[in-house]
Steps between C-alpha positions, in 0.01 A plus 500: 500500500307374198605155379412383152630211294736653243602166353445435132569217257683602185558241226454225756753645744378620840616844618442594865454857372524650150804721565828404335839652433535555127808383317736791564765633739268434799528120464862465400631233738423262785535759779258746339239237418527347848433839658205559268343165590552566870338845462184346361515499121303215347742434218811619325599506136873437522710742297528390138756226443685513164686217329859445609645631173328838537719723714342775710708817523297776664551876461552754779301698595184336369199664668311825445165631625223730382368735767224761513475804725694359790318166520684169530582370155202401288707323236822301518752418229711187535779398263573175684483172310489140627646308793873552533538178704612177339239254383630252758458749787149597391393136491648444847308802630171382349538153650593641841206742505251226411647274768469767769167646382304208352164679531614814322492531123824534308476593133820473299542766234709387205618648170660309216660601173393192301283190533773301671550771765130523581453125528812448711424785740143374542626152583758625750271730700233228506751254643605764757144508633339809349119501519454691175702652217470855371643555154658843473409594144504870569808655665547835318874545557657180370821528298391215271213538252429129538389557860256724686240739363619462140385138527187591697364709215521209255216249532679228303814517716295503821309189394824325406661579836192382692509170313865458599434573868210254519733229372719552805242515778175363638423799728283801408655752263425874494602721207601853604373762255666817373291820494714636218240396244159629392295185553600230750221258407667336193824447696317350797301266275819389327656418836194297601512315168863419578400346833519785751240457773464867598626852450676759715471866405652745472876521484658844498447764231786622283581851617722800548406652836709816501761691301792679661459848350863600549669184381223428245477131576232277648508380859658302651829598339740210443840646419346783298225301324159354578244266347130422471389254768210377712254732677300381802326632810165662570499686168471178298193368687249643247685328216510169686129511587415575138693202364363257761142615439542463124640151543213382719244659267634346179321213328611171648691658790222578750638241745868570431720456807693825549765609747477879519806727506552874469495771765343311791585694818178496705209265571285718275738438211484130578120499504489680165721235338282222641180667378627511140603135505830436680505212749850551639693824531869577458689793652846649445521879504282533811740270684805688376350818642340376823639152575349154533273602788256673268345155466345548845308806380411327174352201681319697770349744254382226267338314791312816603384547141373142488312560825339816362397318184361200686743269323643187662716372214750717317426316177144639509641846422709402198385680185188662647575841345533377144130501425490872575791581268358536150615644165474881481237486227267322742518762776183700572546833319164632625611495864641810671592564863576853617760588764378601844710739711499468878533867583590426861797290389602736218799717590465732203840415354380535141659179372176374349426838341842520332500137384148526360568826315843407365451127454130421464176687417502825703207375710644591838416861578628717785283655769698812590286574805557159662837449327395148404411323174163386372403284202323644195298199385435659161871461425581191706542170314556295815866411438592534872848639447409741779456216750835347410698821556322608822761470779243454778253269320220756524351402162299183454240351266172689517188521286460233234307572182396296198427636156132575430300194410711261708312284749607410851594701804833682469598415856490132412788558263749592769697211642 
């Protein structure tokens, strides 16, 4: 079995591995967090603790899922809010967990409604022994407009809340970003100006997963009605990667400490988040679907990847993909790669032919003698829709061409 050092330092705190429970139903109490630590998670972000005056009254049912063609759900809708336990009980649980697991990282997630709330909660979780604080500025289903994603889209409010939290603590503070905005950079910079030490991204996306066509109401149905709420799972990974990459590529943020969240289910997902700039990784929906033991696969897969890449320290991988992600106007428009069909693999199903004719450039032609497709390069623009729809992966990248007058060997262009 390959053994690699998965430990990483994040904002001065040492994690034995980068995998953490995100603040959510999966880290709701002492028993759950204890089991997660014993299973091998490097850290947990304890479910968000509200001020004592804010009463949590959850709806039932509160989950829905988006599926596709019989696969396990690709997207998950959650209408749950914050911790339903008393502030006193949450503080007892945090202290007990840190006493029993001193080498594990416990991050306390908090959410206030005003400056006094933020400062007091920060002070209390610090006294209870939390290693770090995550400010939940981004929950999309709060019943108060002074809390959650409505605050997280306002740079001035985010800065104000960060200032309040820093007054109450001397431990690292992470601001959790909402994706329900166009540009995350101004919000992140405002949080840093207010004293936040790092960023976690992303929280869930405001959504309606499904509509009941008979009852004409969104799902889940709560006594005949429904509501917009947070969307998570594998389907949000592209959105999360985009925001993290944009943060790390922005002026002044190239070394920004980021905890990545959003659709991490496999070690490949984890590696992708690390390559665009995340140092630690948070998981919820994958755990809700498969249980805490997915951390074993996450760790083993990441160690194998490090071995393949010849990397000894996980930190050496952080942000390595960002230099290869450039604005669209800077992409090479003179470069074209044609599809290549492995005729031995091809089963003649016609998927590529139909998709190309009805959805692309009518470059795939049909050989009626062999009952298999071939590519007409006079029509082909190299979009590779055909490769994406092929059910047996019989289409790959083939000949590369450059426009006349370009120097260099085409084959050097393929990575």
